[in-house]
Every structure is written in structure tokens, then in C-alpha cells.
C-alpha positions, 0 to 999 in steps of 0.5 A: 500500500502506498504511503505519503512518501510514495506521492513525492517526487524529486521536483522541489516546489518554488513557491515562496517560503510560507506559502499556503500551497505547500500545505495543500500539496501535502494534504493531497498527498496524505489524503491520497495515501490514507484512502488507499490510492496508488500514484498510478491511480491518481491524475492531477490537472492544474491551471495557471498561477502559483497553484498551477505548479502543483501537478508537477510536484506530486508523483502521479499522472499530471497535466499543467493546463492553460489558464482557466481550463483545468476543469474541462481537461480534468473532466475529459480525463475522467470520462476517458478513464473512470478508474482514475481518481481525478483531482483538478486544482487552481487558484481563485483567479483561475477558477473564478475569473477566466475559468468561472464558466467552466467552474459553474458547469462542472458544479452542476454537471456532478462528475465524479472528481475533486476540484480544489481552489487555493484561494489567496484573494490576490494574483500572486504570480503576476505580482499582486493585483486584485483577484475575483475574491479580493474584498471590496476596498482591497488595496493593490497595485491595480486598485490603489484607492481600493477595490470597487467590485464586489468579491465572488462568494465561492460557497454561495456559488457552489451551493446555488449551482447544484454542487453535491459536496461543498467544503472549505478549509484553511491551509494552516490546519492540515489535519482538517484539510487532509480529512476534507480531501479524503472525504472529497475523494470518496464522494461519488460526485463533484467535490468542491473544496475551497482552501484559504491559502495565504499569499505571504508575499503580496497579501498583507491583509488576509494573513495566517493570523487574520484567518485564525482570528476570523474563521469558525469551525463547523465542528464547533457549531452545535447540531450542524448537519451538513446533509441539510442544504437549507442549514448550509446556505443559512450558515454560509450567509450568517458567517459570511463564508468565514467557516471551515469544514464540510458544509454540504454533502448530497449522497443521493444524486447520481454522478454524471457518469452513472447516468450515461448508458454508454459508459459501463464497467470498462473504461473507454481507454480499455475498449477497442476503438477499431471500427469494423467495415460493416459499422463504417458502412452503416454510419455512412449510410445515414448521410446518403 
């Protein structure tokens, strides 16, 4: 059985010292080992940005895709080989700006995969501009007088788009984060995990200390039931999304793949793609 170390490779991350993405990477590696996966059973698809480098730092199948397009590629991988555990990841800019359309459609489609957002409320790779999750009034190089746009609300977005697994964590709490990713991997449907991952270089507002002072664990809320969507929505609104834990999980809705009659127990990649002459003729006859 694989261990955490089996998901390591010899590529050294070049994130800034203290970046929250280190913990996200470690949590993914720990979670994959804890649920009994082998490196060859995992595919990690990432987008552009600091977080996009993650696919090259984990010993598994991986693809560093183009900006905002990790989700369509990841869904294609899952459709081709449903036996793979597919994890897509990216930053708040990748998922909530250029990739927002893909995010919403992936949420409602409910394909059996996991999407992890490393949310640092800023564009780190391009040296500190406002991102879609930057708060109103947030001062950056591109908003010297403060951000005048309303920030995206990832949890509200996920819940309203029909996601069947919604969770949020903090990169500093690797124990909780690892547990959430384990549950996300085991969930039979689309798992959306938003992770507060502080940028220590360009975001001096949303720091580790700031999150520790402002976040509430759902485990500390008495009688919280993550199977109750109405309670999940109300809690997100009441706490202004500053919560961590599994927010909502629907175990009843079948995944996208389960509803496709064309997909059986054999993955597409293991099927013969040879087209017999009679099959070809039958297809061509439809267009005569």
C-alpha cells in the first residue's frame, strides 16, 4: 500500500517560503495515501498561477493546463478513464475569473472528481493585483484607492449551482484539510473544496493570523448537519463564508457518469476503438 512518501517526487516546489500551497500539496498527498490510492491511480490537472505548479510536484499522472481550463481537461480525463481518481486544482483567479464558466458547469454537471481552489484573494504570480475574491476596498497595485467590485462568494456559488459536496478549509490546519480531501475523494460526485491559502508575499491583509482570528469551525457549531442544504446556505450567509469544514454533502444524486448508458464497467481507454467495415458502412449510410 502506498504511503505519503510514495506521492513525492524529486521536483522541489518554488513557491515562496510560507506559502499556503505547500500545505495543500501535502494534504493531497496524505489524503491520497490514507484512502488507499496508488500514484498510478491518481491524475492531477492544474491551471495557471502559483497553484498551477502543483501537478508537477506530486508523483502521479499530471497535466499543467492553460489558464482557466483545468476543469474541462480534468473532466475529459475522467470520462476517458473512470478508474482514475481525478483531482483538478487552481487558484481563485483561475477558477473564478477566466475559468468561472467552466467552474459553474462542472458544479452542476456532478462528475465524479475533486476540484480544489487555493484561494489567496490576490494574483500572486503576476505580482499582486486584485483577484475575483479580493474584498471590496482591497488595496493593490491595480486598485490603489481600493477595490470597487464586489468579491465572488465561492460557497454561495457552489451551493446555488447544484454542487453535491461543498467544503472549505484553511491551509494552516492540515489535519482538517487532509480529512476534507479524503472525504472529497470518496464522494461519488463533484467535490468542491475551497482552501484559504495565504499569499505571504503580496497579501498583507488576509494573513495566517487574520484567518485564525476570523474563521469558525463547523465542528464547533452545535447540531450542524451538513446533509441539510437549507442549514448550509443559512450558515454560509450568517458567517459570511468565514467557516471551515464540510458544509454540504448530497449522497443521493447520481454522478454524471452513472447516468450515461454508454459508459459501463470498462473504461473507454480499455475498449477497442477499431471500427469494423460493416459499422463504417452503416454510419455512412445515414448521410446518403
